[in-house]
C-alpha positions in Angstrom: 0.1 0.0 0.0 1.4 3.7 -1.0 2.5 5.6 1.7 1.7 9.2 2.0 5.1 11.4 2.4 5.5 15.2 3.8 8.3 17.3 3.9 8.5 19.4 7.2 9.9 22.5 7.1 9.7 25.2 9.9 11.3 28.5 10.9 12.7 28.9 7.2 12.8 33.5 8.0 13.1 35.0 4.6 14.2 38.2 5.3 16.6 37.5 8.2 19.3 37.7 5.6 18.8 41.3 4.4 21.3 42.7 6.6 24.2 41.0 5.0 25.1 38.9 8.1 23.6 35.7 7.8 25.1 34.9 4.2 24.5 31.2 4.9 20.7 31.5 4.8 20.3 31.2 0.6 23.0 28.3 1.0 20.9 26.6 2.8 18.0 26.8 1.3 19.5 25.7 -1.6 20.8 22.5 0.5 17.3 21.8 1.5 16.4 22.0 -2.5 19.3 19.6 -3.1 18.6 17.6 -0.6 15.3 16.9 -1.5 16.1 15.8 -5.1 18.3 13.0 -3.2 15.2 12.0 -0.7 13.0 12.2 -3.5 15.2 9.5 -5.8 15.4 7.5 -2.3 11.4 7.6 -0.7 9.5 8.3 -3.7 7.8 11.8 -4.4 6.2 13.6 -1.8 2.4 14.4 -1.5 2.9 18.0 0.0 5.0 20.4 2.6 3.8 21.5 5.7 5.5 24.1 6.9 4.9 24.9 10.9 5.1 28.7 10.9 7.7 31.9 10.6 7.5 31.5 6.8 9.2 35.0 7.0 11.2 37.7 9.4 9.1 40.5 9.5 5.9 38.9 8.1 6.4 42.1 5.4 5.5 41.1 2.1 8.8 40.8 -0.3 9.5 37.9 2.4 6.5 35.9 1.5 7.4 36.7 -2.0 10.9 35.4 -1.8 9.5 32.2 0.0 6.9 31.3 -2.7 9.2 31.4 -5.3 11.2 29.1 -3.3 8.4 26.8 -2.1 7.7 26.3 -5.9 11.1 25.1 -6.1 10.4 22.9 -3.3 7.5 21.6 -4.8 9.1 20.7 -8.0 11.6 18.9 -6.9 10.0 16.0 -4.8 6.9 15.9 -7.4 4.2 17.4 -5.4 1.8 20.1 -7.4 2.9 23.8 -6.6 -0.4 24.4 -4.3 -0.1 21.2 -2.0 1.0 23.4 0.4 0.0 23.7 3.8 1.5 26.7 6.5 0.2 27.8 9.6 1.7 31.4 11.0 4.8 32.1 13.9 5.9 35.0 15.6 8.1 36.3 12.8 4.9 36.1 10.7 4.0 39.1 12.5 4.1 42.6 11.4 5.0 44.3 14.5 5.0 47.7 12.6 0.7 46.9 12.9 0.8 46.7 16.5 -0.2 49.9 18.0 -1.2 50.7 21.4 -4.8 49.4 20.6 -3.3 45.7 19.3 -1.0 46.0 22.7 -4.5 46.6 24.8 -5.6 43.8 23.5 -2.9 41.6 23.9 -2.6 42.6 27.4 -6.2 41.3 28.4 -5.8 37.9 26.8 -2.2 37.7 28.6 -3.7 39.0 31.6 -6.7 36.8 32.0 -7.0 33.3 34.1 -6.7 30.4 31.6 -10.5 30.0 31.7 -11.2 33.1 30.9 -9.1 33.5 27.2 -12.1 32.0 25.7 -14.4 34.7 26.7 -12.0 37.2 26.2 -11.4 36.3 22.9 -15.0 35.9 22.3 -15.7 39.9 23.4 -12.6 41.3 21.2 -13.5 39.2 17.8 -17.2 39.8 18.9 -20.1 37.6 17.1 -19.0 37.9 14.0 -17.2 34.9 12.7 -16.1 36.4 9.5 -13.7 39.2 10.2 -16.4 42.6 10.0 -16.3 43.2 13.7 -13.9 46.0 14.7 -11.5 44.2 17.7 -11.4 41.3 15.1 -9.8 43.3 12.2 -7.3 45.0 14.9 -6.4 42.2 16.3 -5.6 40.8 13.0 -4.6 43.4 11.6 -1.2 42.5 11.9 -1.3 39.3 9.7 -2.1 41.1 6.5 0.6 39.8 4.3 0.7 36.4 6.1 -2.9 35.5 5.3 -2.4 37.1 1.5 0.2 34.4 0.8 -1.6 31.8 2.9 -4.2 32.2 1.0 -2.7 30.8 -2.3 -2.1 27.5 -0.4 -5.7 27.5 0.9 -4.3 27.9 4.6 -5.7 30.8 5.6 -7.7 31.0 8.4 -11.2 29.1 8.2 -12.3 32.8 10.1 -11.4 35.2 12.5 -13.5 33.5 15.3 -11.9 30.0 14.5 -8.0 31.0 12.7 -7.5 26.9 11.8 -7.4 25.6 8.7 -7.6 22.1 7.6 -6.4 19.9 4.4 -6.5 16.2 4.2 -5.3 13.0 2.5 -6.8 9.2 1.4 -4.5 6.4 2.3 -5.2 4.1 -0.7 -7.3 2.0 1.8 -9.7 4.8 2.2 -8.9 5.7 5.6 -8.1 10.1 6.2 -5.6 12.0 7.6 -6.5 15.2 8.3 -4.4 18.0 9.1 -5.7 21.2 11.1 -3.5 23.9 11.0 -3.7 26.0 14.5 -2.5 29.8 15.1 -0.5 30.1 18.2 0.1 33.8 17.7 -2.8 35.7 18.6 -1.0 37.7 21.2 2.6 37.8 19.9 5.0 40.9 19.5 7.9 41.3 21.4 6.8 40.0 24.8 6.2 36.3 23.7 7.0 34.4 26.3 5.5 30.9 28.0 2.5 30.5 29.5 1.5 33.7 27.8 0.1 32.7 24.5 -3.5 31.9 24.0 -5.5 29.0 21.4 -9.1 29.7 22.2 -11.7 26.3 22.1 -12.6 27.0 18.7 -9.3 26.1 17.4 -8.5 23.0 19.6 -11.9 21.5 19.9 -12.7 19.0 16.9 -14.5 16.4 16.2 -13.9 13.1 16.4 -14.9 10.4 13.0 -15.0 7.2 11.9 -12.0 6.4 9.7 -10.1 10.1 10.0 -6.9 10.5 12.5 -6.1 13.9 13.2 -2.5 15.7 12.6 -2.2 19.1 14.4 0.0 22.0 13.4 1.0 24.3 16.3 3.8 27.1 15.9 4.7 27.3 19.5 4.6 23.4 21.4 2.0 23.4 24.2 3.6 24.8 26.9 3.4 28.4 25.8 -0.1 28.4 25.9 -2.2 29.7 29.0 -4.9 27.7 27.9 -2.8 24.5 27.9 -5.0 22.6 30.8 -7.9 23.5 28.5 -6.5 22.1 25.5 -4.5 19.2 26.8 -7.3 16.6 26.7 -8.2 17.1 23.1 -4.4 16.5 21.9 -3.9 13.7 23.8 -7.6 12.0 23.1 -8.2 13.0 19.5 -5.3 14.3 18.0 -2.4 10.9 16.3 0.3 13.7 15.7 1.8 16.8 16.6 4.2 18.7 14.1 5.5 22.4 15.9 8.6 24.5 15.8 9.2 27.6 17.0 12.0 26.8 19.7 14.5 25.6 16.8 15.3 22.1 18.5 14.4 19.2 16.9 13.2 15.6 18.2 10.4 13.6 18.7 8.5 11.6 20.7 5.8 9.3 21.4 3.9 10.0 24.1 1.3 7.4 26.3 -1.9 8.2 28.4 -5.0 7.1 29.5 -4.9 4.4 26.8 -4.2 6.9 24.0 -1.2 7.8 22.2 -0.1 10.5 20.1 3.1 11.2 18.5 5.1 14.5 18.5 7.4 16.3 16.5 9.8 19.0 16.5 10.9 20.2 13.3 13.8 22.4 14.9 14.8 25.0 12.5 15.9 25.3 8.5 17.2 29.0 8.9 17.6 30.0 13.0 19.5 33.1 13.2 23.2 32.7 14.6 25.3 30.3 14.3 23.8 26.3 13.0 26.3 25.1 16.0 24.1 26.4 18.9 20.9 26.3 16.5 21.1 23.4 13.5 19.6 24.3 10.3 17.4 21.0 10.4 14.1 19.8 8.4 12.4 16.2 7.8 10.7 14.5 6.3 7.8 12.0 7.2 6.1 8.9 5.8 2.7 7.9 7.6 1.2 4.0 6.9 -2.0 2.9 7.9 -1.7 -0.9 9.0 -3.9 -3.4 10.7 -2.9 -6.0 13.1 -5.4 -8.3 14.6 -8.0 -5.8 14.2 -7.0 -2.6 15.4 -5.3 0.0 13.3 -1.6 1.8 13.9 -0.4 4.8 12.0 3.4 4.4 11.2 5.2 7.1 11.0 8.2 7.4 9.9 10.9 10.4 10.6 13.4 10.8 7.7 15.5 13.7 10.4 18.2 15.9 8.2 20.6 18.4 9.2 22.7 20.9 7.8 26.7 19.0 8.2 28.7 22.4 8.1 32.0 20.4 6.9 30.4 18.7 4.2 28.3 22.4 3.3 25.2 19.8 2.7 22.4 18.1 4.4 22.6 14.5 5.3 20.7 12.3 8.0 20.8 13.6 11.8 22.0 10.1 12.6 22.4 11.3 16.6 18.6 11.4 17.1 18.0 8.1 15.9 21.1 6.2 17.2 23.0 5.9 14.7 20.4 5.2 11.7 18.7 7.5 8.9 15.2 7.1 10.0 12.7 6.5 13.3 9.3 4.8 13.3 6.8 4.7 15.5 3.4 3.3 15.6 0.2 4.9 17.4 -3.1 3.1 17.8 -5.4 4.6 15.6 -9.1 4.5 18.1 -10.5 5.9 15.5 -9.7 3.6 12.1 -12.3 0.6 11.2 -12.5 -1.7 8.5 -13.3 -0.4 4.7 -14.8 -2.1 2.3 -12.5 -2.6 -0.7 -15.4 -0.9 -3.0 -14.5 2.5 -1.0 -11.1 2.4 -1.3 -8.7 4.8 -3.3 -7.1 3.9 -6.2 -3.2 4.1 -5.4 -3.2 6.7 -8.9 -4.9 9.3 -7.1 -3.0 9.2 -4.2 -0.1 11.3 -5.1 -1.6 13.5 -8.2 1.1 15.2 -10.4 -0.6 18.1 -12.7 2.3 20.4 -13.1 2.5 21.1 -16.8 -1.1 19.4 -17.8 -2.6 18.7 -21.6 -6.1 20.0 -22.1 -7.1 16.2 -21.8 -5.1 15.8 -18.0 -6.4 19.0 -17.4 -10.6 18.0 -17.6 -9.7 15.2 -16.1 -8.7 17.0 -12.6 -10.5 16.1 -10.1 -12.7 19.2 -8.4 -11.0 19.7 -5.5 -7.8 19.8 -7.5 -9.0 22.1 -10.4 -10.4 24.6 -7.5 -7.1 24.1 -5.2 -5.1 25.0 -8.4 -7.3 28.1 -9.4 -6.8 29.3 -5.8 -2.9 29.1 -6.0 -2.7 30.9 -9.4 -5.5 33.4 -8.2 -3.2 34.5 -4.8 0.0 34.0 -6.3 -0.1 36.0 -9.2 -2.8 38.7 -8.9 -2.8 41.9 -6.5 -5.2 42.9 -5.0 -7.1 45.4 -7.1 -6.0 42.5 -10.3 -8.3 40.2 -8.1 -11.3 42.8 -7.4 -10.8 43.6 -11.0 -11.3 39.8 -12.4 -14.2 39.1 -9.5 -16.1 42.2 -10.8 -15.8 41.5 -14.3 -17.0 37.7 -13.8 -19.8 39.0 -11.5 -19.5 37.4 -8.3 -18.9 39.7 -5.8 -21.2 40.6 -2.9 -23.8 42.7 -4.3 -23.5 46.2 -2.4 -19.8 46.1 -2.3 -18.0 49.1 -2.3 -14.3 48.4 -0.4 -11.3 46.5 -1.0 -12.5 43.4 0.4 -10.4 41.1 3.0 -9.4 37.3 2.4 -12.6 35.7 3.3 -14.8 37.7 0.9 -12.5 36.9 -2.3 -12.5 33.3 -1.0 -16.3 33.6 -0.7 -16.4 35.2 -3.6 -14.6 32.8 -5.7 -17.1 29.7 -3.6 -20.0 31.7 -5.1 -18.0 31.4 -8.8 -17.9 27.7 -8.4 -21.7 27.6 -7.6 -22.5 29.5 -10.3 -20.2 27.6 -12.9 -17.8 30.3 -13.6 -15.1 29.1 -12.8 -13.7 28.2 -16.1 -14.6 32.4 -16.6 -12.5 33.2 -13.6 -9.4 30.5 -15.2 -9.4 32.5 -17.9 -9.4 36.3 -16.4 -6.4 34.8 -14.1 -4.0 33.4 -16.6 -3.9 37.0 -18.8 -1.9 37.4 -15.3 0.4 34.5 -15.2 3.7 34.6 -16.9 3.2 32.8 -20.3 5.7 30.0 -19.4 3.8 29.2 -16.5 0.4 29.5 -17.7 -1.7 26.2 -18.6 -5.2 25.1 -19.8 -8.2 25.8 -18.3 -9.4 22.4 -16.2 -13.0 23.8 -16.5 
């Protein structure tokens, strides 16, 4: 049975090298690309890339523009779709220039409340409007403007400001689902970040149990950083099978067993930490997922291939210190929600890793609907600025009536959904392609 395979990177910090004192950073990023060529040849195609925060260094658009080019390269060498990236924000994805006195007061109110008051305080700030219309929500989340535009191309923007999560999923050939839940750990992030001062809120960490669905959680900060950790932990340990984190630049992985439940914690480390690689090494992971039935019990087999920058070789290689001299470590985690699935409901192996980059007309038409829509979203957000996006949506006539101002991302997403409902995605595609450089254009899949 084919495995699901992800490249896990964190703390890439595009922009920290601009002062000229960290010239190694671009060389290391190039090293990740070169190492992934070797790993793809060894393991096979990746299904996607997960980025657990700190894409940028100062939350600026120019940093995300550079990151997008690099991620395109990375997707190309691991042979996954360019939109098959799932990203969450980190503290360096916050634009500190947008934190004024009002934002500081909102941060202060969350940092100083009791852990059991976090939900109530968030509700007061964000208000009853879940789509970000309230003034409090707009102010609190204004510091993510550049990040959210970047994340939108990967369908990784927040579900809404009341629930700032992003969800993607993959299916094993058996039909079992592995669902990735991206959490936002930086509601209150500024220069005063400290352990036990960050917040999550239950609208993020309360997620459902479903038959044949297991969850992989993505969170930039380890759970020890959160004020509401006591409330969040029961949900994490009982309903999450894997937790991917970043931030602390300290790579590692370990299986936790509590109350008859098991979950695996994978700390990515940092692809590009500030300072010397001897103090905080450059590292990233390849992670393989496999589902296995044994005597009526299902297990999720997770194999971590830790990769580390080897200074004397000026290239990446296996981090043998983390795996007792080997090149990888496999953990088996019991999956209480996986049940036997009839063969008729299983997924053909050929659909596990669809590769549609540079497709022909016939291949474009044959794409599944969700792949076509994700591809359109990628091009829409990758190549058009907000004025061009606005113009396309006006021309195809899918905007809400009475709209008289530039739209936040959520309204643009809603307009694209309206276009899908009204069978106008073909027209959107043609308009978007006019802004895409000719070598990158693709046939209309709609």
